[in-house]
C-alpha positions in Angstrom: -70.1 0.8 26.7 -70.8 -2.7 27.5 -74.2 -2.6 26.6 -73.2 -1.8 22.8 -71.4 -5.1 22.9 -73.6 -7.4 24.7 -73.5 -10.2 22.1 -69.8 -10.7 22.9 -70.0 -10.9 26.7 -68.7 -14.1 28.1 -67.3 -15.4 24.9 -64.3 -17.6 25.5 -61.5 -17.1 23.0 -61.6 -19.9 20.6 -65.1 -21.3 22.0 -67.0 -19.3 19.4 -66.4 -17.4 16.2 -63.8 -14.7 17.0 -64.8 -11.0 16.9 -63.5 -10.4 13.3 -65.9 -13.1 12.1 -68.8 -11.6 14.2 -67.9 -8.3 12.8 -66.3 -8.5 9.3 -65.2 -4.7 9.5 -62.6 -5.5 12.2 -59.3 -4.0 11.2 -56.5 -6.5 10.4 -58.2 -9.7 11.6 -55.0 -11.6 10.8 -52.9 -9.6 13.4 -49.6 -10.3 11.0 -46.7 -7.8 11.5 -45.2 -5.7 8.7 -41.3 -6.8 8.5 -40.3 -3.0 7.8 -42.5 -1.8 10.6 -40.9 -4.4 13.1 -37.6 -2.9 12.3 -38.7 0.6 13.1 -40.4 -0.5 16.2 -37.4 -2.5 17.6 -35.0 0.6 16.7 -37.3 3.0 18.5 -37.5 1.0 21.4 -33.8 0.6 21.7 -33.4 4.3 21.5 -36.2 4.9 24.0 -34.6 2.7 26.6 -31.3 4.4 26.0 -33.1 7.7 26.3 -34.7 7.0 29.6 -31.4 5.6 31.0 -29.5 8.8 30.0 -32.1 11.0 31.3 -32.1 9.1 34.6 -28.3 9.4 35.0 -28.3 13.0 33.8 -30.7 14.0 36.5 -28.5 12.2 38.8 -25.4 14.1 37.5 -27.2 17.4 38.1 -29.0 16.3 41.2 -27.1 18.9 43.4 -28.1 21.7 41.1 -31.8 21.2 40.8 -32.3 19.8 44.4 -31.1 23.2 45.8 -34.7 24.3 45.0 -35.8 22.2 47.9 -34.4 22.0 51.5 -32.9 18.6 52.8 -35.4 15.9 53.8 -35.4 15.0 57.6 -35.4 11.3 56.2 -31.9 10.5 54.9 -33.1 8.1 52.1 -35.1 10.9 50.7 -31.8 12.8 49.8 -30.4 9.9 48.1 -29.5 11.0 44.5 -31.1 7.9 43.0 -34.1 8.0 45.0 -34.7 11.7 44.1 -33.9 11.3 40.5 -36.2 8.3 40.2 -39.1 10.3 41.5 -38.4 13.3 39.0 -38.1 11.1 36.0 -41.2 9.2 37.1 -43.1 12.5 36.9 -41.8 13.3 33.3 -42.8 9.7 32.2 -46.3 10.0 33.7 -46.9 13.5 32.3 -46.0 12.2 28.7 -47.9 9.1 28.8 -51.1 10.6 30.5 -51.0 13.5 28.0 -51.2 11.0 25.1 -53.4 8.3 26.3 -56.1 10.4 28.2 -57.5 12.1 25.2 -57.4 9.2 22.9 -59.1 6.9 25.5 -62.1 9.4 25.8 -62.5 9.6 22.0 -62.3 5.8 21.6 -65.0 5.6 24.3 -67.4 6.9 21.8 -66.0 5.0 18.8 -67.2 1.9 17.1 -66.3 -1.5 18.5 -64.3 -2.5 15.4 -61.9 0.6 16.3 -62.0 0.2 20.0 -60.9 -3.4 19.6 -59.1 -3.2 16.2 -55.6 -3.8 15.4 -53.1 -3.0 12.3 -49.9 -4.8 10.9 -48.2 -1.6 10.5 -46.3 -1.9 13.9 -43.8 0.7 13.5 -46.1 3.6 14.3 -49.4 1.9 14.4 -50.9 4.3 12.0 -53.3 2.9 9.3 -52.3 1.7 5.9 -54.3 1.7 2.9 -55.2 -2.0 3.5 -56.6 -0.8 6.8 -58.8 1.8 5.3 -60.0 -0.8 2.7 -61.1 -3.0 5.5 -62.7 -0.3 7.5 -63.1 3.3 6.4 -63.7 4.3 10.0 -60.3 3.7 10.8 -59.1 6.9 9.3 -61.1 9.1 11.7 -59.4 7.5 14.8 -55.8 7.1 13.2 -54.3 9.7 15.5 -55.7 7.8 18.6 -53.8 4.6 17.4 -50.8 6.7 16.8 -50.9 8.4 20.1 -51.5 5.3 22.1 -48.8 3.6 20.2 -46.3 6.2 21.2 -47.4 6.1 24.7 -47.2 2.4 24.6 -43.7 2.6 23.5 -42.7 5.2 26.2 -44.4 3.2 28.9 -43.0 -0.1 28.0 -39.4 1.2 27.5 -39.6 3.3 30.8 -40.8 0.4 32.7 -38.0 -1.8 31.5 -35.5 0.8 32.2 -37.0 1.7 35.6 -36.8 -1.9 36.6 -33.0 -2.1 35.7 -32.3 1.2 37.5 -34.4 0.3 40.7 -32.7 -3.1 40.9 -29.3 -1.8 40.3 -29.6 0.9 43.0 -31.5 -1.1 45.7 -34.7 1.0 45.1 -37.0 -2.0 44.1 -39.1 -4.4 46.3 -40.2 -8.0 45.2 -43.8 -6.8 44.7 -42.4 -3.8 42.4 -40.4 -6.3 40.5 -43.5 -8.6 39.8 -45.7 -5.4 38.9 -43.0 -4.2 36.4 -42.5 -7.6 34.7 -46.2 -8.0 34.2 -46.5 -4.6 32.7 -43.4 -5.0 30.4 -44.8 -8.4 29.1 -48.2 -6.8 28.4 -46.8 -3.8 26.9 -44.6 -5.8 24.5 -47.4 -8.1 23.4 -50.0 -5.2 23.0 -47.5 -2.8 21.2 -45.9 -5.3 19.0 -49.4 -6.2 17.6 -50.8 -2.6 17.5 -53.9 -4.4 19.1 -56.4 -3.5 21.8 -55.9 0.3 21.8 -58.8 0.8 23.9 -57.7 -1.4 26.7 -54.1 -0.2 26.3 -55.3 3.6 26.6 -57.3 2.6 29.8 -54.3 0.7 31.4 -51.8 3.6 30.7 -54.2 6.3 31.7 -53.8 5.6 35.3 -50.3 7.1 35.2 -52.2 10.5 35.5 -52.1 9.9 39.1 -48.3 9.3 39.4 -46.9 12.8 39.2 -49.0 13.9 42.3 -47.6 10.9 44.3 -44.1 11.4 43.2 -44.1 15.1 44.1 -45.7 14.2 47.4 -42.9 11.8 48.2 -40.4 14.3 47.2 -41.5 17.1 49.5 -43.4 15.4 52.3 -40.6 15.5 54.8 -38.9 18.9 53.8 -40.5 21.2 56.3 -43.7 22.8 57.2 -43.6 25.2 54.2 -44.7 22.2 52.1 -47.6 21.1 54.3 -50.3 22.6 52.2 -48.6 21.1 49.1 -48.4 17.8 50.5 -52.1 17.8 51.4 -53.2 19.1 48.0 -51.3 16.6 46.1 -52.3 13.7 48.6 -55.9 14.6 48.0 -55.5 14.7 44.1 -53.5 11.4 44.1 -56.3 9.6 46.1 -59.0 10.9 44.0 -57.2 9.8 40.7 -56.1 6.7 42.2 -59.5 5.5 43.0 -61.0 7.0 39.8 -58.0 5.5 37.5 -56.4 2.9 39.2 -59.3 1.3 41.0 -62.1 2.1 38.9 -61.2 2.6 35.3 -58.4 0.2 35.3 -60.4 -2.5 36.8 -62.9 -1.8 34.3 -60.1 -2.3 31.6 -59.1 -5.7 33.0 -62.7 -6.7 33.2 -63.5 -5.5 29.7 -60.3 -7.4 28.2 -61.6 -10.6 29.9 -65.0 -10.2 28.4 -63.8 -9.4 25.0 -61.1 -12.1 24.8 -62.1 -12.7 21.2 -60.7 -9.3 20.1 -57.1 -10.6 20.3 -56.2 -11.2 16.7 -56.3 -15.1 15.7 -52.7 -14.8 14.7 -51.6 -14.4 18.2 -51.0 -17.9 19.6 -53.5 -18.9 22.3 -51.0 -19.2 25.1 -49.8 -15.7 24.5 -53.3 -14.4 24.7 -53.8 -16.2 27.9 -50.5 -14.9 29.2 -51.5 -11.3 28.3 -54.7 -11.7 30.2 -52.6 -12.9 33.2 -50.2 -10.2 32.9 -52.7 -7.4 32.6 -54.6 -8.9 35.6 -51.4 -9.2 37.7 -50.4 -5.7 36.9 -53.7 -4.2 38.0 
């Protein structure tokens, strides 16, 4: 992948001609936002934050009913209604995000550079408009990837924000947990509000594929010998996916973002681009 784009390696943002000049087919070089799309984005984000909060407290409300499927844990904290509900909602979120981003990421890997590092001003759904297709006809073939990543980005960012609120309110958060979440909320807002860097965004979110195995393992690990095999299987799957996605692919995504800093649209203020790099790196 890197060999395809060797001419851009090591170029500092602003030090040379930006990517849209070096590659005139790059989509939406200006990076400006469509006003109507911004309203859709803000209203969608508000609804999704409310959705995650309602889902969490709905799980809390019905916790006694669905936890009857499992015996009590030998660790008191693991019977806590908020702790259990947090693990379950984490599984739901991770499955949704991974299902949207993994296929899109694989397809974008083989896409042209102008698509992998493109952007669009239609921030409501991040789907291409006529103006985008006029700039780059190839965009039409990858429109569903942009839409899937945009939806996943909205789910991911709003969930992370809601999760930070929930975990802080109910004493589930640690200092490093808060730092990690703040970094990803900031990165998510900047990337999603500009509909930019789809390939990097898909890589960063694809690491959620390891989360369901971790959360399920945490939920069952102290609930009796009958779950010992399930604990082992989920532990192995989590470690494999953690190494592959979180350590391997996610690190690759961070390095790629640093190498292709010129892919950040010129309309994005320089300090915001640098802050995005910092947030993505800190979140990794």
